[in-house]
Structure formats: structure tokens, C-alpha cells
C-alpha positions as CSV (number, residue, x, y, z in Angstrom):
1,M,-23.2,-3.3,-17.1
2,S,-21.7,-5.6,-14.4
3,D,-18.0,-5.3,-13.5
4,Q,-18.1,-8.6,-11.6
5,V,-18.0,-11.1,-14.5
6,H,-16.7,-10.8,-18.0
7,Y,-15.4,-13.2,-20.7
8,E,-12.0,-13.1,-22.5
9,L,-11.2,-14.7,-25.8
10,F,-7.6,-15.8,-26.2
11,V,-6.2,-17.0,-29.6
12,R,-3.1,-18.9,-30.7
13,R,-2.1,-17.7,-34.1
14,K,0.2,-20.6,-34.9
15,V,1.4,-23.8,-33.2
16,G,3.8,-23.1,-30.3
17,A,2.9,-19.4,-30.2
18,Q,1.8,-17.6,-27.0
19,W,-1.8,-17.1,-26.2
20,T,-2.9,-13.5,-26.9
21,L,-6.0,-11.7,-25.8
22,D,-8.3,-11.1,-28.7
23,M,-11.4,-9.6,-27.1
24,A,-13.3,-9.1,-23.8
25,T,-17.0,-9.0,-23.3
26,E,-19.6,-9.4,-20.7
27,I,-21.8,-11.5,-23.0
28,R,-20.9,-15.2,-22.8
29,S,-22.7,-16.2,-26.0
30,H,-20.9,-13.5,-27.9
31,A,-17.5,-14.7,-26.7
32,L,-18.2,-18.3,-27.6
33,A,-19.6,-17.4,-31.0
34,Q,-16.6,-15.2,-31.7
35,A,-14.2,-18.0,-30.7
36,E,-15.9,-20.4,-33.2
37,E,-15.8,-17.7,-35.9
38,V,-12.1,-16.9,-35.4
39,L,-11.2,-20.6,-35.5
40,N,-13.4,-21.4,-38.6
41,S,-12.1,-18.5,-40.5
42,G,-8.5,-19.6,-40.0
43,R,-7.4,-16.5,-38.1
44,A,-6.0,-18.8,-35.4
45,V,-5.1,-22.5,-34.9
46,A,-6.6,-22.6,-31.3
47,V,-9.0,-20.6,-29.2
48,R,-9.8,-20.4,-25.5
49,V,-12.5,-18.6,-23.7
50,S,-12.1,-17.9,-20.0
51,K,-14.6,-16.6,-17.4
52,E,-13.2,-13.8,-15.3
53,T,-14.9,-13.4,-11.9
54,L,-14.0,-10.5,-9.6
55,D,-13.4,-11.6,-6.0
56,P,-15.1,-9.0,-3.8
57,E,-12.6,-9.5,-1.0
58,T,-9.3,-9.5,-2.8
59,R,-10.5,-7.4,-5.8
60,E,-8.7,-9.7,-8.1
61,F,-10.1,-11.7,-11.0
62,R,-10.4,-15.5,-10.8
63,S,-10.0,-17.1,-14.2
64,I,-11.8,-20.3,-15.3
65,S,-11.4,-21.8,-18.8
66,I,-14.9,-22.6,-20.1
67,F,-14.1,-23.4,-23.8
68,T,-11.0,-24.6,-25.6
69,K,-10.8,-25.8,-29.2
70,G,-8.3,-26.2,-32.0
71,L,-4.6,-27.3,-32.2
72,V,-3.9,-26.5,-28.5
73,D,-0.9,-28.9,-28.0
74,G,0.3,-29.6,-31.6
75,G,-0.5,-30.2,-35.2
76,K,0.1,-28.6,-38.5
77,P,0.0,-24.9,-38.3
78,K,-2.5,-22.8,-40.2
79,K,-1.8,-19.5,-41.8
80,P,-3.6,-16.8,-39.9
81,V,-5.7,-14.3,-41.8
82,E,-4.8,-10.6,-41.4
83,E,-8.2,-9.2,-40.5
84,M,-8.9,-9.5,-36.7
85,E,-11.7,-7.7,-34.8
86,P,-10.6,-5.2,-32.2
87,L,-10.9,-5.7,-28.5
88,C,-14.2,-3.8,-28.2
89,V,-16.7,-4.7,-30.8
90,Q,-20.0,-3.2,-29.6
91,P,-21.0,-0.2,-27.6
92,A,-21.7,-2.2,-24.5
93,D,-18.0,-3.2,-24.4
94,L,-17.0,0.4,-23.7
95,Y,-18.8,0.4,-20.4
96,T,-16.7,-2.4,-18.9
97,A,-14.1,-1.6,-16.2
98,H,-11.2,-2.4,-18.6
99,A,-12.6,-0.2,-21.3
100,R,-13.2,2.7,-18.9
101,D,-9.7,2.4,-17.6
102,R,-8.3,2.6,-21.2
103,I,-10.5,5.6,-22.0
104,G,-9.3,7.3,-18.9
105,R,-5.7,6.9,-20.0
106,L,-6.2,7.8,-23.6
107,L,-8.2,11.0,-22.8
108,E,-6.6,11.8,-19.5
109,S,-5.7,15.5,-20.3
110,W,-9.1,16.2,-21.9
111,L,-11.0,14.7,-18.9
112,Q,-8.9,16.6,-16.4
113,R,-9.6,19.9,-18.2
114,H,-13.3,19.2,-18.0
115,K,-13.2,17.8,-14.5
116,A,-14.9,14.6,-15.7
117,T,-14.4,10.8,-15.4
118,P,-14.7,8.1,-18.1
119,F,-18.0,7.1,-16.5
120,E,-19.4,10.6,-17.0
121,L,-18.2,10.8,-20.6
122,L,-20.0,7.6,-21.4
123,H,-23.2,8.8,-19.8
124,R,-23.4,12.6,-20.5
125,P,-24.5,13.8,-23.9
126,D,-23.1,17.3,-23.3
127,L,-19.6,15.9,-22.7
128,V,-19.8,13.7,-25.8
129,E,-20.7,16.8,-27.9
130,Q,-17.8,18.7,-26.4
131,L,-15.4,15.9,-27.2
132,E,-16.7,15.6,-30.8
133,A,-16.4,19.4,-31.2
134,S,-12.8,19.3,-30.0
135,G,-11.8,17.4,-33.1
136,T,-8.2,16.5,-32.5
137,D,-8.6,15.0,-28.9
138,L,-10.7,12.1,-30.0
139,Q,-8.7,11.5,-33.2
140,H,-5.4,11.5,-31.2
141,A,-6.9,9.0,-28.7
142,L,-8.0,6.7,-31.5
143,Q,-4.5,6.9,-33.1
144,K,-2.8,6.1,-29.7
145,I,-4.8,2.9,-29.3
146,A,-4.8,1.9,-32.9
147,I,-1.1,2.0,-33.7
148,P,0.1,-0.5,-31.0
149,E,-2.9,-2.8,-31.5
150,A,-2.4,-2.8,-35.2
151,E,1.2,-3.9,-34.8
152,A,0.3,-6.5,-32.3
153,R,-2.5,-8.0,-34.4
154,G,-0.9,-7.6,-37.8
155,M,-3.7,-5.2,-39.0
156,S,-3.7,-2.0,-41.0
157,V,-3.7,1.1,-38.7
158,H,-6.3,2.9,-40.9
159,E,-8.6,-0.1,-40.9
160,L,-8.4,-0.4,-37.1
161,I,-9.1,3.4,-36.7
162,R,-12.1,3.0,-38.9
163,N,-13.4,0.2,-36.7
164,F,-12.9,2.2,-33.6
165,Q,-14.5,5.3,-35.2
166,G,-17.5,3.2,-36.1
167,L,-17.7,1.9,-32.5
168,V,-17.6,5.4,-31.1
169,E,-20.2,6.6,-33.6
170,R,-22.6,3.8,-32.6
171,S,-22.0,4.4,-28.9
172,V,-22.7,8.2,-29.3
173,A,-25.8,7.5,-31.4
174,N,-27.2,5.2,-28.6
175,L,-26.6,7.8,-25.9
176,M,-28.1,10.7,-28.0
177,K,-31.1,8.6,-29.0
178,A,-31.9,7.8,-25.3
179,F,-31.4,11.5,-24.4
180,K,-33.7,12.8,-27.2
181,K,-36.4,10.3,-26.3
182,G,-36.3,11.5,-22.7
183,Q,-35.2,8.1,-21.4
184,L,-32.4,9.4,-19.2
185,P,-33.7,10.1,-15.7
186,D,-33.5,13.5,-14.1
187,L,-32.7,12.7,-10.5
188,D,-33.0,16.2,-9.3
189,K,-36.6,16.3,-10.3
190,E,-37.7,12.7,-9.9
191,G,-35.6,11.9,-6.8
192,F,-33.0,9.2,-6.7
193,A,-35.0,6.7,-4.7
194,K,-38.0,6.9,-7.0
195,A,-35.9,6.6,-10.1
196,A,-34.0,3.6,-8.7
197,E,-37.2,1.8,-7.7
198,R,-38.8,2.5,-11.1
199,L,-35.7,1.2,-13.0
200,A,-34.8,-1.7,-10.7
201,A,-36.3,-4.3,-13.1
202,D,-35.2,-2.6,-16.3
203,P,-32.4,-4.5,-18.1
204,D,-30.7,-1.2,-18.9
205,R,-30.9,0.1,-15.3
206,A,-27.1,0.4,-15.0
207,F,-26.9,2.6,-18.0
208,L,-30.0,4.7,-17.2
209,L,-29.2,5.2,-13.5
210,G,-25.6,5.9,-14.5
211,A,-26.8,8.7,-16.9
212,G,-28.9,10.1,-14.1
213,V,-26.0,10.1,-11.6
214,A,-23.6,11.6,-14.2
215,A,-26.1,14.5,-14.8
216,S,-26.6,15.0,-11.1
217,I,-22.9,15.6,-10.4
218,A,-22.2,17.6,-13.5
219,P,-22.7,21.1,-11.9
220,A,-20.0,20.3,-9.3
221,K,-17.0,22.7,-9.6
222,D,-14.3,20.4,-8.2
223,W,-13.7,16.7,-7.4
224,S,-14.6,17.1,-3.7
225,E,-18.0,18.6,-4.6
226,K,-18.6,15.7,-7.0
227,I,-17.9,13.3,-4.2
228,A,-20.2,15.2,-1.9
229,R,-23.0,15.1,-4.5
230,L,-22.5,11.3,-4.9
231,L,-22.7,10.8,-1.1
232,D,-25.9,12.9,-1.1
233,L,-27.3,10.5,-3.7
234,A,-26.2,7.6,-1.5
235,D,-28.0,9.0,1.5
236,A,-31.1,9.2,-0.7
237,A,-30.9,5.6,-2.0
238,P,-34.0,3.5,-1.5
239,A,-34.4,0.9,1.2
240,E,-35.8,-1.8,-1.0
241,P,-32.9,-4.3,-1.4
242,K,-32.9,-4.7,-5.2
243,A,-33.4,-1.0,-5.9
244,R,-30.8,0.0,-3.3
245,A,-28.2,-2.4,-4.8
246,A,-28.8,-0.9,-8.3
247,A,-28.6,2.7,-6.9
248,L,-25.4,2.2,-4.9
249,A,-23.8,0.4,-7.9
250,A,-24.6,3.4,-10.1
251,I,-22.8,5.6,-7.5
252,E,-19.9,3.3,-6.8
253,T,-18.4,3.4,-10.3
254,P,-17.9,7.2,-10.7
255,L,-16.9,7.4,-7.0
256,A,-14.2,4.8,-7.5
257,E,-12.9,6.6,-10.6
258,I,-12.7,9.9,-8.8
259,I,-11.0,8.4,-5.8
260,G,-8.6,6.4,-8.0
261,S,-7.3,9.6,-9.6
262,K,-4.5,11.6,-8.0
263,A,-6.3,14.9,-8.6
264,G,-9.5,13.6,-7.0
265,M,-7.8,12.2,-4.0
266,A,-5.7,15.3,-3.5
267,D,-8.8,17.5,-3.7
268,L,-10.7,15.3,-1.2
269,L,-8.0,15.1,1.4
270,N,-6.3,18.5,0.8
271,T,-2.9,17.1,1.6
272,A,-1.1,18.8,-1.2
273,D,2.2,17.2,-2.2
274,D,2.8,15.5,1.2
275,L,2.8,11.9,0.2
276,G,3.2,10.5,3.7
277,S,0.1,12.4,5.0
278,T,-1.8,11.5,1.9
279,L,-1.2,7.8,2.3
280,A,-2.0,8.0,6.0
281,A,-5.3,9.7,5.3
282,M,-6.1,7.2,2.5
283,T,-5.4,4.3,4.8
284,R,-7.6,5.8,7.5
285,L,-10.3,6.4,4.9
286,A,-10.4,2.8,3.7
287,G,-9.3,1.0,6.9
288,G,-12.5,1.3,8.8
289,A,-13.0,0.3,12.4
290,Q,-9.7,-1.7,12.5
291,V,-7.6,1.4,11.8
292,E,-9.7,3.6,14.1
293,A,-9.2,1.1,17.0
294,L,-5.5,1.1,16.4
295,I,-5.4,4.9,16.4
296,R,-7.1,5.0,19.8
297,I,-4.6,2.6,21.4
298,E,-1.3,3.4,19.6
299,A,0.1,6.9,20.2
300,S,2.7,6.7,17.4
301,V,0.0,5.8,14.8
302,R,-2.3,8.5,16.2
303,A,0.4,11.1,15.7
304,C,0.8,10.2,12.0
305,M,-2.9,9.8,11.0
306,P,-4.5,13.1,10.0
307,E,-8.0,13.8,11.0
308,L,-10.6,13.4,8.3
309,S,-13.1,16.2,7.9
310,G,-16.0,17.3,5.7
311,T,-16.6,15.2,2.7
312,A,-13.7,12.8,3.5
313,K,-15.2,12.0,6.9
314,R,-18.6,11.4,5.3
315,L,-17.0,9.0,2.8
316,G,-15.1,7.2,5.6
317,Q,-18.3,6.6,7.4
318,W,-19.8,5.0,4.3
319,L,-16.6,2.9,3.8
320,C,-16.7,1.6,7.4
321,G,-19.5,-0.8,6.4
322,D,-19.8,-3.2,3.5
323,N,-20.8,-0.5,1.0
324,F,-18.6,0.5,-2.0
325,P,-16.0,-2.3,-2.0
326,T,-14.7,-1.1,-5.3
327,V,-13.9,2.3,-3.8
328,R,-12.0,0.7,-0.9
329,A,-10.1,-1.4,-3.4
330,S,-9.3,1.7,-5.5
331,I,-7.9,3.4,-2.5
332,A,-5.9,0.4,-1.4
333,R,-4.4,0.0,-4.9
334,R,-3.3,3.6,-4.8
335,V,-1.6,3.1,-1.5
336,L,0.2,0.0,-2.7
337,K,1.2,1.7,-5.9
338,E,2.8,4.6,-4.1
339,L,4.5,2.3,-1.6
340,N,6.0,0.4,-4.4
341,G,7.2,3.6,-6.0
342,V,10.3,5.7,-5.3
343,R,8.7,9.0,-4.1
344,R,9.7,10.0,-0.6
345,L,6.9,10.1,2.0
346,K,8.5,13.1,3.8
347,P,11.2,14.6,1.5
348,T,12.4,17.1,4.1
349,D,12.2,14.9,7.2
350,A,13.8,11.4,7.0
351,E,13.0,10.6,10.7
352,S,9.3,11.5,10.2
353,E,9.3,9.3,7.1
354,I,10.3,6.3,9.2
355,E,7.5,7.1,11.7
356,H,4.9,7.4,8.9
357,L,6.0,4.2,7.3
358,R,5.7,2.4,10.6
359,A,2.3,3.8,11.2
360,L,1.2,2.8,7.7
361,A,2.5,-0.7,8.1
362,M,0.7,-1.2,11.4
363,S,-2.5,0.3,10.1
364,L,-2.6,-1.7,6.8
365,T,-1.7,-4.9,8.7
366,A,-4.6,-4.2,11.1
367,A,-6.9,-3.9,8.1
368,A,-5.4,-6.8,6.2
369,G,-8.0,-9.0,4.6
370,R,-10.6,-6.2,4.5
371,I,-8.8,-4.0,2.0
372,L,-5.7,-5.9,0.9
373,P,-4.2,-9.4,1.2
374,A,-1.5,-9.6,3.8
375,E,1.1,-10.9,1.4
376,D,0.6,-7.8,-0.8
377,I,1.1,-5.5,2.2
378,T,4.3,-7.4,3.1
379,A,5.6,-7.2,-0.4
380,A,4.9,-3.5,-0.7
381,F,6.7,-2.6,2.5
382,T,9.6,-4.8,1.6
383,T,10.0,-2.9,-1.6
384,R,9.6,0.5,0.1
385,S,12.3,-0.6,2.7
386,K,14.9,-0.8,-0.1
387,T,14.5,3.0,-0.6
388,L,15.3,3.6,3.1
389,L,18.7,1.9,2.8
390,N,20.3,3.9,0.0
391,G,23.0,6.3,0.7
392,D,21.0,9.4,0.1
393,F,18.3,8.5,2.6
394,I,20.9,7.4,5.2
395,E,22.7,10.7,4.8
396,A,19.5,12.6,5.2
397,L,18.5,10.5,8.3
398,L,21.8,10.9,10.1
399,G,22.4,14.6,9.2
400,R,25.6,16.4,10.2
401,D,25.1,17.3,13.8
402,R,24.4,14.0,15.5
403,S,26.9,12.3,17.7
404,A,28.2,8.8,16.8
405,R,25.9,7.3,19.5
406,E,22.9,9.2,18.2
407,E,23.6,8.0,14.7
408,I,23.6,4.4,15.9
409,V,20.3,5.0,17.7
410,M,18.8,6.2,14.4
411,L,20.2,3.3,12.4
412,I,18.7,0.9,15.0
413,R,15.4,2.6,14.6
414,L,15.7,2.2,10.9
415,A,16.5,-1.5,11.2
416,E,13.4,-2.0,13.4
417,N,11.2,-0.6,10.6
418,V,12.5,-2.2,7.4
419,M,11.0,-5.4,6.2
420,G,12.5,-8.4,4.4
421,A,15.5,-10.5,5.2
422,V,17.8,-8.8,2.6
423,N,16.8,-5.4,3.9
424,K,17.5,-6.4,7.5
425,R,20.9,-7.7,6.5
426,H,21.6,-4.4,4.6
427,A,20.6,-2.4,7.7
428,A,23.0,-4.5,9.8
429,R,25.8,-3.6,7.5
430,W,25.1,0.1,8.0
431,L,25.1,-0.5,11.8
432,S,28.3,-2.5,11.7
433,A,30.1,0.3,9.8
434,N,29.1,2.8,12.5
435,I,29.6,0.7,15.6
436,Q,33.0,-0.5,14.4
437,A,34.1,3.0,13.5
438,M,36.9,4.6,15.5
439,R,34.8,7.7,15.9
440,F,32.3,5.9,18.0
441,E,35.0,4.3,20.2
442,K,36.8,7.6,20.7
443,E,33.5,9.4,21.5
444,M,32.6,6.8,24.2
445,R,36.0,6.8,25.8
446,Q,36.8,10.5,25.7
447,G,33.3,12.0,25.8
448,P,32.1,14.3,28.6
449,D,29.6,11.9,30.2
450,T,30.5,10.0,33.3
451,P,31.6,6.4,32.9
452,S,28.3,5.1,34.5
453,V,26.2,7.1,32.0
454,K,28.4,5.8,29.1
455,L,28.0,2.2,30.2
456,A,24.2,2.6,30.6
457,S,23.9,4.0,27.1
458,L,25.9,1.1,25.7
459,A,23.6,-1.4,27.5
460,A,20.6,0.4,26.0
461,L,22.1,0.1,22.5
462,Q,22.6,-3.6,23.1
463,K,19.0,-4.1,24.2
464,S,17.7,-2.1,21.2
465,L,19.8,-4.2,18.8
466,T,18.3,-7.5,20.1
467,R,14.8,-6.1,19.6
468,S,15.5,-4.6,16.2
469,G,14.4,-7.7,14.3
470,L,17.9,-8.5,13.0
471,V,18.9,-12.2,13.0
472,M,21.2,-13.4,15.7
473,E,24.1,-13.8,13.3
474,D,24.0,-10.1,12.6
475,Y,23.3,-8.5,16.0
476,E,25.5,-10.7,18.2
477,P,28.8,-9.4,16.7
478,L,27.5,-5.8,17.1
479,C,26.6,-6.5,20.7
480,A,30.0,-8.0,21.3
481,K,31.7,-4.8,19.9
482,L,29.6,-2.6,22.2
483,G,30.7,-4.8,25.1
484,E,34.3,-4.3,24.1
485,V,33.9,-0.6,24.0
486,G,32.2,-0.8,27.4
487,G,35.3,-2.7,28.7
488,M,37.6,0.1,27.4
489,V,35.4,2.7,29.1
490,E,35.5,0.9,32.4
491,A,39.2,0.2,32.2
492,D,40.0,3.9,31.5
493,A,38.0,5.0,34.5
494,R,38.8,2.0,36.7
495,L,35.2,2.1,37.7
496,L,34.9,-1.3,39.2
497,S,38.0,-0.8,41.4
498,L,36.6,2.5,42.6
499,L,33.2,0.9,43.2
500,V,34.6,-2.0,45.2
501,R,36.5,0.4,47.5
502,A,33.9,3.1,47.7
503,P,32.8,4.1,51.3
504,A,29.2,3.3,50.5
505,P,27.4,0.5,52.4
506,L,28.1,-3.0,51.2
507,P,24.5,-3.8,50.0
508,Q,24.6,-0.6,47.8
509,R,27.9,-1.6,46.3
510,L,26.8,-5.1,45.7
511,A,23.5,-3.9,44.1
512,L,25.4,-1.7,41.7
513,L,27.8,-4.5,40.8
514,A,25.0,-6.9,40.3
515,R,23.2,-4.5,37.9
516,L,26.4,-4.1,35.9
517,A,26.9,-7.9,35.9
518,S,23.4,-8.6,34.6
519,G,23.7,-6.2,31.7
520,E,21.2,-3.7,33.2
521,A,23.6,-0.8,34.1
522,G,26.2,-1.7,31.6
523,P,26.8,-3.8,28.5
524,T,27.3,-7.5,28.5
525,G,30.9,-8.6,27.8
526,P,34.1,-7.7,29.7
527,V,32.4,-5.2,32.1
528,A,29.7,-7.6,33.1
529,D,32.1,-10.5,33.6
530,R,34.4,-8.4,35.8
531,A,31.5,-7.0,37.8
532,R,30.2,-10.5,38.4
533,V,33.6,-11.6,39.7
534,E,33.9,-8.6,42.0
535,A,30.3,-8.9,43.3
536,L,30.8,-12.6,44.2
537,K,34.2,-11.8,45.8
538,L,32.6,-9.1,48.0
539,A,29.7,-11.4,48.9
540,R,32.2,-13.9,50.3
541,A,33.7,-11.4,52.7
542,P,33.1,-12.1,56.4
543,E,31.2,-8.9,57.0
544,A,28.9,-9.4,54.1
545,R,26.7,-12.1,55.7
546,E,25.1,-9.7,58.2
547,A,24.7,-6.9,55.7
548,L,23.0,-9.2,53.1
549,A,20.7,-10.6,55.8
550,A,19.4,-7.1,56.2
551,S,19.0,-6.5,52.5
552,P,17.0,-9.4,50.9
553,E,16.7,-7.5,47.6
554,T,20.5,-7.5,47.2
555,L,20.6,-11.1,48.2
556,D,18.2,-12.0,45.4
557,L,20.4,-10.2,42.9
558,L,23.4,-12.2,44.0
559,K,21.5,-15.4,43.7
560,G,20.6,-14.5,40.2
561,L,24.3,-13.9,39.4
562,V,25.3,-17.3,40.8
563,Q,22.6,-19.0,38.7
564,Q,23.9,-17.1,35.6
565,Q,27.5,-18.2,36.4
566,Q,26.4,-21.9,36.8
567,A,24.4,-21.8,33.6
568,A,27.4,-20.4,31.7
């Protein structure tokens, strides 16, 4: 079966009603015939058949309407008939991606107990026999799908269950018939390459090779071993293009199902409940050469990306090329789903959580287009940024032992790493509350550090604010407040007066004043303004000319101050 193209039939039960999905199939003629039958029998007043094509790059389906008939825009409504066929109407429909996903959700507990995927269940006679022998598991699954569908379609629950039971019985009969006739290949005996070459032209090659793959990985004791067996088969795939494509397609489906499950990914990566490390490893696994290049040049990313080893490393090597795009898409969807969720990446370390989120953002952006559209990445990190700005996370980030200045440094770091205009504005409000607080002003004015150290730290905070990604309207008032605090610190210590009268050589005093005036050794604002005035006053002194002539570096600093004053 091909997962690349399928056809969906939508019906409109009465005029003005919404279009509802009636069925999905990979057979175009069946979809068109069913559309005519639904319309002619009076079950709907309008029908539409669309062709759904999977984009290999974005992993999204593109929809094109290929058939529309009936009272699409208006007309006298017709009374719909109660009987409607279920979504899956023949055994082949159960092998589509949508059907396998539904099977996986309906039988999730049973499949987990047997360490199996929906793909294996559909291709392994022994699993089918175990499911039938369980009795209640299959019956409960049929009930779970029949009840909501019966309500949505206006059908009898018992009638729909009978339809599904008949479909299951026919599917099982087909599988058991092929097994008893010896049609299912034994890859361990025949060899994967030979089997793929033999079946390459067979119209049922996907089913037959799938059965062989499912049987080959059946002895595995855990998910990681199953992945290793699948990669062994991939290594043994034939070189002939058509046979190789069929062989890798048969491997890709179960591989994507295992990788797409939480248990399978956790077993492969062995990262336990550490979501941050898990997502980092998943991103490295799917990101390919782009992420590996980023790891080599960016130390902060390298520190957050765990090394892949064993089976995970083998899989990463396969995913670096063009093979298994569905597997890469499955991993990417898992990463996006978790980023859009509320689980903490590092529940016990808020600061590490910010670092991991930054590393993930850089890595996914580097691989954008290969595994995920750039806009989906931006949307996911914007959503995740909201969770970093709630009170609980801020409290965990700031802790109880940090100084007021250290808290502001952490909040600026947070502001740098959140995405979205609303989130940036929210981060600015947290910063404003801390910078405007009396505690910060008191700490800066009465703290044990020297005035020059305090002014330098205020200047550093100003520079960090301007680089944090906040809009000018948000960071300028904060920088102005830091400047005001700097003015208080300087006034308390009378630093500029002491500096002007210090016994140090004139060029040295002028250089220090110039650094304060330029916002390098102190914050912009009152301190910088007063330092500029004092520096220019000293430079006009009679004895300054000879001293400045001997110090061209200081003279250049003064020229810069004069230019700043003229520009202002």
C-alpha cells in the first residue's frame, strides 16, 4: 500500500450543512463509485472527492478536489438515508497510514504489552491469533470506534460493529490464507535482498515484504532491538533501484511507528524522563549534517546535545541522507508536539531549561526545511515561551539566594530566549518590576562593591538589555532607570570629583572619564553626562595640551566625546 496518495469522500447530508468525511481509500475508482452511489441512494445532497498527496518535504497532505456533484450551493434538501458505510470498507483500507494510526490508538495497551506496532499486527499471523484469543481487547476496540462514529453518522451502534467485525474477519482471513499457502517470505532464510528483487514487480509487494519484515523483527525483546533488526535489513537492501525502493519502504513504516511512540523513542535514546535531553537527542537524530555542523561551532549547543551511541547512532547515519523521510517527519512531529505541550524540559533546573530551549531553537532553525517548516518551528517556540513566563517558572529560575542584580541578569537571559512579540513584552514587565524595585536600588547604593565595579555592572546590564530582543519602547525606560541608579551611586561616592582631583597623570584621568562618558565603564545617563562635562573641562586646561600630545589614544577618546556632544 502507498501512503503517498489516497482519496477522501466528503458528503453534505442536507443543504447548508458542513462537509463531513465519509470514507478514505487509496483506490480512485472506488472513491468515485462510492460518491455516485451515496448521491444516487439519497444518503446525501452533495458529494465531493478529493485527492490527498503527501508532500515529501513538509510531510503535509495537499488536497485537490477531483469530483463534485449534487446540490453544492443550494436547492431543495433531500432526506438522508440512515445506512452509511464506515470509513474503512475493505481490508486494503486497514493498511493506510490513517487506519494504522487509529488501530494504534484503539489497541494501544494491547500493543504495548506485546511490544508490537500496528504494522506488525497487520502482517503477523501469530499476533492476529493472540488478539483474537484475548477476546475482550478486540471487542472493546470495536466498541470504542463504533460508538462515536454511529452517533456522527446517525447509524445503529450494533450495525456498525457488525460492519467492522466483518471487515476484521476478512482481513484476518486474507492474512491467514497467504500464510498457509506459504506466500509470506522468510527473510532470514531467503535473504532480504533476494526477496525484494523477487517481489519488486509483484502488485502485492508492499504487503508481502511487510509480512517478511514483521516476522524478521518479531524475536526482538525490546524496541531498540527491533530498530537494530530493521537497520540490519536496511543494510542488506538490494542495490537495484526498484527493488531497493520497495525494500526500504517496507522497513520505513514499522520504523516510523516505533520511533513515533514514546516507549520506542525512550528505549532507543535511553534518556528516561528527562524531556530536555530527549528532545535534544531527537533533534540531533533527525537534524542531520546541519545540526552536526552547528554542534561543532557552537559550544552552548554542544553542551546540550547528548552523544548518540549504538543503535541510535546507526539510525542517525541513515537519516543523514535522503532515506526514511517518514521517520524524520515522525521524529520532528514528536519534537513539535512536546514543545507545544506544558511538560518542563528540566523540572529541577530552570536555568538549564533555558539553555536547552535555546539549543533546540538554534538546531531546529538550522535544519528548517529539511525536517520542519520554519513557520512551524517559530510557532512551537512561541508557544513554549509562554510557559517560561508564568510565576512558577520565574520563581524557580530566580530562586531564593540570588542578589537583585543576579536576578535581573537571569531575567535578561530569559528575555533573550523567548520568542513572540507578546512574550517579549511580558518578559519586559518582569524586568521592569525588578529594575524599578527599591531592593535593587538599595543593593546597588549600599552594597559592598566599589563604586567603579557597581557602575561597570550597571553598564553591562544596559548593554544586555539592548541585545535582548526587546523593542526599543520596552528597553529604553529600563536603561534609563539603570542610568538613574548609576547617578545615585556616583553621587553617593562623589566618584567623579575624586577622579578629577586624583594625583594620577592627566591622560589616565581623562581616559577613565572618557570611558565613563561613552557608557563603557558606567551606564549612560547622569553619570555619562557628568563625566563628559568633566572630561572636556580637564581637556581645556593649559597643562592638558602637552599631556594629550604624548597620549594619542586619550586624544582619540576625547575626539569621540566631542563628536557625541555635537551629535546630541
